[in-house]
N, C-alpha and C positions, 0 to 999 in steps of 0.2 A: 504494500500500500504506500510505499515511499516514505514511511515514517523512519526517521533516523533517531538513534539513541546516543546520548552522550554518557560518558562514564559517570558524570555527576548526577544523572537522572536517578531519582529515588526508585523508580520502577523500571524493570526491564521489559523485554518483549513479551514474556509470559504473562506478567501482571497486566500489561496493557491489553493483550489479547483477551484475557479473562474479563477485564472491565468492559471491553467492547462487546463481548458476547453477552454479558449481563444487561447492557444497555439495549442491545438488539432484542433480547428476550423480553425486556420490559415493553419495548415498542410493539412487539408481536402480540402481547397480551391485550393490546388496545386496538380499536378500529382506527384505521387511517382514513383521512378525509381530505379531498382535494378542494381547496378554496375556489369558489365560483365567483364570477363577476357580481358585485353587489353584496357579497357575504360580509357579515360582521360577526364578531364573537357573540354579541347580544343575540342576533338573529339565529345563529347556529345553536346556541344554548336553548333558546325558546323553542325552535323547531324540533330539536332532538330530545329535550328533557322537560319541556313545558314550563321552565322557569329560568331565571338568570343565575341560579345557584351553581350551575356547572361551569360558569365562566372562570372562577378561581381554579378549579381542577384542570380545565383546558390550558390555562396559562401556566400552571405549575408543570404539567406534563410536557409542555412545549418550550419552556424557558422563555416565555414572553410575558408582557404586561397587558393588562386589560385595555389600555389606551394605545397599544402598539398597532400600527397599520398592518393589515394582512393583505396579501396580493393574490389575485387569481393565478392558479397553477401551483401555489405553495401547497405542500402536504403537511397536515398536522395530525396528531393522534388525539382521539377522543376517549374520555373515561368510560 
């Protein structure tokens, strides 16, 4: 994958691969969703869950904030 490790890195290739696998497994446990034109986190939360309560979970899962702009074609994961 082109990742280079320095001797000073606290984790080597094995630890990095394990972390990458854990992150991939976490993403696989959730449904992915492709942002469509006009989508907002508010609208996605309302359409999918019937309330705005899921916005915080969506943001946490995707490392974004509620006021961050999302763009068509982006892929996010849903709780």
